[in-house]
Backbone as a ProteinNet text record, in pm:
[ID]
protein_1_A
[PRIMARY]
MNNKQNEKILISGSLEEKPEGEYRERGLGGTIKKSVVNAVGVQELKKNVTTFFSQLNEILVTSGDRVGSFRVEQVEISAQITGEGKVCLLGSGTKVGVGGGLKFVLKRSD
[TERTIARY]
4778	4887.1	4847.9	4853.1	4815	4940	4956.8	5072.7	5030.2	5069.7	5028.9	5078.5	5186.8	5239.7	5143.6	5056.5	4965.4	4822.7	4797.1	4662.9	4621.4	4493.6	4439.1	4318.9	4292.3	4172.8	4101.2	3969.2	3892.3	3855.9	3871.5	3836.8	3736.2	3619.4	3511.8	3504.4	3476.6	3464.1	3383.3	3376.5	3305.1	3396.3	3372.3	3450.3	3404.1	3497.8	3462.8	3436.9	3500.3	3479.8	3339.3	3279.2	3147.2	3160.9	3076.8	3083.2	3039.1	3077.2	3034.4	2883.2	2831.7	2686.5	2638.1	2510.3	2455.1	2357.8	2378.6	2294.2	2203.3	2076.8	1981.5	1900.8	1878.3	1795.6	1651.9	1566.4	1426.5	1366	1300.8	1233.6	1320.8	1452.5	1540.5	1584.6	1597.7	1638.4	1783.5	1861.8	2002.9	2090.7	2210.4	2306	2355.3	2361.7	2414.2	2565.5	2620.8	2765.9	2820.4	2928.6	2995.6	3079.4	3062.2	3142.2	3252.8	3360.4	3475.9	3518.8	3574.1	3630.2	3773.2	3866.2	4007.5	4056.8	4143.1	4208.1	4346.3	4373.7	4501.5	4567.7	4696.6	4771.3	4769.2	4745	4740.9	4875.3	4985.8	5118.3	5139	5090.8	5102.3	5020.2	4897.7	4813.2	4874	4928.9	4995.8	5111.1	5190.8	5303.2	5252.2	5143.3	5088.7	5029.3	4964.6	4911.3	5026.5	5132.7	5249.7	5312.9	5325.3	5379.5	5290.1	5158.6	5061.5	5079.7	5089.7	5109.3	5243.3	5346.1	5477.3	5471.4	5401.9	5387.6	5304.5	5197	5116.7	5200.4	5284.3	5369.9	5460	5516.9	5602.5	5525.7	5399.3	5317.2	5278.8	5231.9	5179.4	5288.1	5407.3	5517.3	5557.2	5553.3	5594.2	5481	5358.2	5244.5	5240.7	5194.6	5182.2	5065.1	5064	4952.5	4851.3	4869	4776.1	4731.4	4604.7	4547.5	4489.2	4559.1	4517.1	4523.6	4412.7	4408.9	4352.3	4336.2	4280.9	4391.1	4377.1	4471.3	4410.8	4488.1	4442	4446.2	4330.2	4320.2	4323.4	4262.2	4261.5	4250.4	4289.5	4284.7	4210.1	4111.6	4040.3	4083.3	4117.1	4164.8	4083.2	4025.4	3951.7	4037.9	4042.2	4125.1	4045.1	4092.1	4030.7	4138.6	4099.9	4191.2	4153	4248.2	4220.9	4216.1	4170.6	4165.5	4301.2	4407.1	4543.5	4601	4523.6	4570.5	4643.9	4643.4	4707.5	4613.3	4669.5	4591.6	4604.4	4488.7	4486.7	4398.2	4436.3	4350.5	4226.8	4114.9	3993.1	3984.8	3965.2	3950.7	3806.9	3775	3640.3	3639.1	3523	3509	3552.4	3577	3616.2	3492.5	3511.5	3400.9	3381	3465.8	3457.6	3358	3262	3167.7	3222.5	3235	3291.4	3186.5	3160.2	3065.7	3134.6	3262.9	3336.7	3479.1	3550.3	3689.4	3739.3	3839.7	3898.6	3890.2	3863.5	3865.5	3959.1	4060.3	4156.3	4134.6	4123.2	4112.4	4238.4	4319.2	4444	4423.6	4444.1	4426.5	4562.4	4576.9	4701.9	4715.5	4835.3	4863.1	4933.3	4874.9	4932.8	4996.5
13962.9	13949.7	14021.4	13952.8	14007.3	14047.7	14176.4	14227	14263.9	14183.2	14206.7	14339.8	14392.8	14521.4	14636.2	14618.9	14725.7	14705.3	14600.3	14575.3	14687.1	14723.9	14830.5	14777.9	14840.3	14812.9	14946.6	14945.2	15068.3	15093.1	15219.7	15260.5	15373.1	15354.3	15452.7	15528.4	15657.4	15738.5	15861.9	15951.6	16076.5	16192.7	16303.6	16423.7	16487.9	16530.3	16593.5	16743	16804.5	16947	16970	17082.7	17116.3	17166.3	17115.2	17161.7	17306.7	17371.3	17508.4	17515.1	17605.8	17614	17496.2	17487.2	17376.6	17300.9	17173.4	17090.5	17008.9	17018.3	16942.1	16849.5	16729.9	16632.7	16658	16679.3	16708.1	16591.1	16623.2	16521	16459.7	16471.4	16413.4	16516.2	16640.7	16745.9	16740.7	16654.7	16644.2	16686.6	16725.4	16765.3	16642.7	16652.4	16543.6	16543.1	16427.9	16416.3	16377.1	16440.5	16401.4	16278.4	16176.6	16056.8	16050.2	15987.9	15974.3	15828.2	15788	15654.4	15670.8	15615.2	15620.8	15480.3	15470.9	15344	15345.4	15245.7	15235.2	15105.6	15113.1	14993.4	14888.4	14764.5	14654.4	14641.8	14656.7	14647.1	14759.2	14880.3	14993.5	14965.7	14916.6	14883.8	14771.2	14671.8	14560.8	14613.3	14703.5	14762.9	14840.6	14915.7	14995.8	14909	14797.9	14705.8	14641.1	14602.4	14542.7	14641.7	14767.5	14871.2	14889.3	14891.1	14905.1	14793.1	14667.1	14554.7	14561.5	14607.5	14621.2	14722.1	14833.4	14935.1	14882.6	14807.6	14746.6	14649	14572.5	14477.3	14548.1	14661.9	14736.9	14777.8	14814.2	14856.4	14736	14629.1	14514.7	14432.9	14427.6	14351.2	14411.5	14542.2	14607.5	14617.8	14587.1	14590	14460.3	14469.1	14348.6	14263.9	14139.4	14052.8	14042.5	14126.8	14128.6	14270.9	14280.9	14406.5	14372.3	14413.4	14372.8	14221.8	14160	14014.3	13948.2	14026.1	13973.6	13951.3	13844.8	13815.1	13859.5	13925.5	13968.9	13847.7	13807	13690.9	13729.6	13843.6	13887	14038.5	14093.3	14237.1	14260.4	14349.6	14386.3	14526.2	14540.6	14669.1	14704	14823.5	14871.5	14973.1	14959.6	15047.8	15093.3	15198.5	15253	15268.8	15252.9	15278.4	15412.8	15504.2	15635.1	15622.1	15727.2	15728.2	15713.4	15744.2	15730.2	15593.4	15508.2	15373.3	15360.5	15463.8	15455.5	15385.3	15308.3	15235.1	15309.5	15346.9	15428.6	15363.4	15379.9	15336	15423.4	15364.8	15441.4	15472.5	15598.5	15639	15674.7	15689.3	15732.9	15884.2	15941.3	16085.4	16160.7	16091.5	16159.7	16209.5	16305	16360.9	16288	16193.6	16121.8	16007.6	16001.2	15890.3	15779.6	15662.6	15552.9	15445	15408.5	15302.6	15169.9	15171.5	15048.9	15064.8	14961	14964.3	14823.2	14808.1	14677.7	14650.2	14528.2	14487.6	14368.4	14382.6	14276	14223.2	14092.6	14030.3	13947.1	13988.6	13919.7	13833.4	13703.8	13610.5	13555.3	13533.2	13475.3	13332.6	13298.6	13158.5	13095.3	12990.7	12923.7	12793.4
4288.1	4384.3	4514.2	4627.3	4756.1	4833.3	4855.6	4927.7	5069.3	5168.6	5307	5361.3	5307.8	5353.3	5324.2	5224.8	5185.3	5234.6	5313.9	5363.8	5458.5	5450.1	5534	5610.5	5725.5	5803.2	5820.2	5812.5	5824	5969.4	6011.7	6147.2	6134.8	6195.6	6188.5	6319.4	6312.2	6431.9	6401.5	6498	6475.9	6507.9	6440.1	6464	6593.4	6675.3	6801.8	6785.6	6684.5	6665.3	6614.7	6656.6	6606.1	6463.1	6375.2	6236.5	6226.4	6117.2	6093.1	6100.6	6180.4	6196.1	6279.1	6296.5	6373.6	6286.2	6271.7	6187.9	6277.6	6255.1	6336.1	6246.3	6294.6	6224.8	6265.8	6169.6	6199	6276.5	6388.3	6467.2	6576.1	6564.4	6665.6	6768.1	6726.6	6818.4	6859.5	6801.3	6837	6722.6	6754.7	6652.1	6577.3	6447.8	6366.9	6381.2	6409.6	6419.4	6283.6	6246.6	6123.9	6153.1	6072.8	6094.5	5990.4	6030.9	5943.1	5940.9	5830.8	5818.5	5769.2	5844.6	5807.5	5776.2	5679.4	5647.6	5711.8	5793.7	5863.4	5819	5794.2	5754.3	5863.8	5825.4	5921.3	5993.4	5921.7	5983.6	6085.5	6054.8	6148.2	6273.6	6256.1	6370.6	6453.3	6387.2	6456.7	6542.1	6485.7	6559.2	6681.3	6663.4	6773.5	6883.9	6847.7	6948.6	7024.8	6954.7	7019.3	7117.1	7077.2	7165.7	7287.6	7266.4	7375.1	7477.5	7429.5	7520.6	7591.9	7524.2	7586.7	7701.7	7679.1	7783.8	7900.9	7869	7975.7	8057	7989.9	8058	8159.2	8120.7	8213.4	8338.4	8320.8	8434.4	8520.3	8456.2	8531	8599.6	8540.5	8601.1	8735	8746.2	8870.1	8971.1	8928.2	9019.8	9097.9	9218.4	9299.2	9252.4	9294.9	9259.2	9372.8	9473.7	9586.6	9615.6	9655.3	9704.4	9840.8	9944.5	10078.6	10089.9	10130.7	10141.6	10015.8	9909.7	9784.8	9682.6	9605.1	9498.4	9366.1	9284.4	9152.9	9059.9	9009.6	8921.6	8774.5	8741.9	8603.1	8597.7	8484.9	8462.8	8331.9	8334.7	8213.6	8172.5	8047.1	7995.6	7873.1	7873.8	7757.5	7684.8	7554.5	7472.7	7351.5	7291.9	7172.2	7066.2	6941.8	6830.8	6771	6764.8	6705.4	6553.8	6489.4	6344.1	6279.2	6354.1	6303.2	6333.6	6403.1	6433.3	6565	6648.2	6779.8	6876.1	6968.3	7067	7199.3	7258.2	7380.5	7485.6	7612	7721.4	7726.2	7764.9	7787.1	7934.5	7965.5	8104.5	8133.8	8259.9	8295.2	8304.6	8286.9	8297.6	8173.7	8065.5	7943.4	7871.4	7784.7	7708.4	7576.9	7548.8	7422.7	7437.9	7349.5	7349.9	7261.8	7315.6	7239.5	7222.7	7100.1	7073.8	7053.1	7032.1	7008.3	7054.4	7051	7092.6	7110.6	7192.8	7220.2	7369.2	7403.6	7543.8	7554	7637.8	7661	7801	7816.3	7947.6	7967.3	8063.6	8092.9	8216.5	8203	8315.6	8354.8	8483.3	8533	8485.7	8446.7	8412.3	8531.7	8582.5	8701.3	8662.8
[MASK]
++++++++++++++++++++++++++++++++++++++++++++++++++++++++++++++++++++++++++++++++++++++++++++++++++++++++++++++

């Protein structure tokens, strides 16, 4: 019996805190990062993505469709899913290294 309410999706990431002591991989000279895998409910992630889009809608609806003499044709948004299943915008200048995430391309419908 397949119960969609209990379906999970795996989210992989790395711990940002430095582990006790310093672990070095021989020959690489870099600190080994501890990786974690969290299971997040599909329904919870679906709810969080819906909330994320609702919040984006509030921002984009009030924004103009022109910048000077240029018309905005599409908007690209990069987001990350946290280990808890929250959807967050990715900003520049952050200290978090992201190897994966979500990219949404929103195009105007004419």
